[in-house]
Every structure is written in structure tokens, then in C-alpha cells.
C-alpha positions, 0 to 999 in steps of 0.5 A: 488526472489521478483517475485517468492515471490510476485507470490506465495503470490498473488496465496495464496490470490486469493485461499483464496478469492476463498474458500467458507465461510460456516456458514457466510453471505458470504456462496455461494458468489463469490468473484472475485479478479483481479490483474495485471500490474496496477502500472507503475514504475521508478528505484530509481537509484543510492543513495550514490554510490549504484545502487539500480538496480531493486528497484523502485518507483511508477510512475503512477497507472492505475486508469481507469482499477482499477475502471473498475474492482471495478465497476464490483464488483471485489477486485483489488489486487495490488502487490509491483511490478511496470513495466517500459515502456520498460517492466522492473519489479521494486520492490516497497514498499507496502506503496508507492503503497498503498498511490499512489493508494489512492491518484490517486483513490481519495479514501475516506480513506487509511488503513495500516494493520501493524506489529506495534502497532500504533503511539506512542508519545515520552512517549510511549502513543498510539495516537488514532488520530493525525492531519497532524501538529502532524504527522509532529511534530512526524516525526521531533522528531526522536523518531519513529521507522523506520517502524512507520515513513515509515507508517506515512510518507506515510499516511501523504503524502496521506492526504496532497494530498487529501485523507481525512483520513488514518489509521495505524492499527495493524493486 
């Protein structure tokens, strides 16, 4: 089911980038999209007695292939699938793939477009900017929703590993 869903969404995105954009500066422009097996993965394994089967975590990102595609003017489309050295496909989280890609590409910025409104403090105040220390405090406070905590944890990991900035924006 995951492979089917990822394949369908990938094709929809490639089709969207292939259509003309009339009445815009991009009219008659060619936008190339390259997707592939850029992420290698390993299985998560057994957690609390439950075998998570085809759920994995990103092991490595093929930055050389990605840079080649980017340098040729293409958009690199990453899917939340990673592959083991034996050819097994593993379901990854998009947050894991995005943060690892940003880290390994030495990106200037990581941007998550999300279904959440942003990061809020304990009083519900939307925070426009936070430091790494504030991010740790927010995560330790336990008041963040599950999705918010996941995005913040991955943004923080990227920033602590060399990505200068991360943004969590509502779509």
C-alpha cells in the first residue's frame, strides 16, 4: 500500500511540474524533476515486543547523485522510501528523510510545510522564532502536540548537526 501511494503521489507531482504555467514568468519553462533511490535505509526492528517489519530509518543519502541532479537544474524529488543493501524497501518518515538530506547536503535551510499552525508556547502564543535552547525546553515541557514535537525534534536535529536554520510553516 505504501509503495502504491508513494508512486501515485510521485507521478502526480511530476505531472504538476510538467504542465505549462500560462500568464506567469515561468510560461514555456521546462522544469525537470528527478526522483530515485537516493535514500538507503535500515529497519527499525522490534520495539516493545512489536516487529515494525518494513518501517525504517534513513541510513544514508546519496548526496553525490542529488548534487549532480541539482547542478543540472533539476528538482530532486525524494520519497519516504529507503532501500537496504539487499534491495528491501522501507517506509520512512518524511521528516527523517528531509532532515537527513538537509544535514548531508550541508543545506543552508530546512523547511517543513506542515499541517500544524506553527510552534506555540504553553499559553498558546505562536512563536515566530526560537533558539535551540528554547526548542529543547519546549520539547521537555510536554505540552506540544505529537506532530508538532516530531517536526521540532527533526528541525532541532538538523540545526544541531550543521544546518543553520529550520522553518516549520503551515501550508
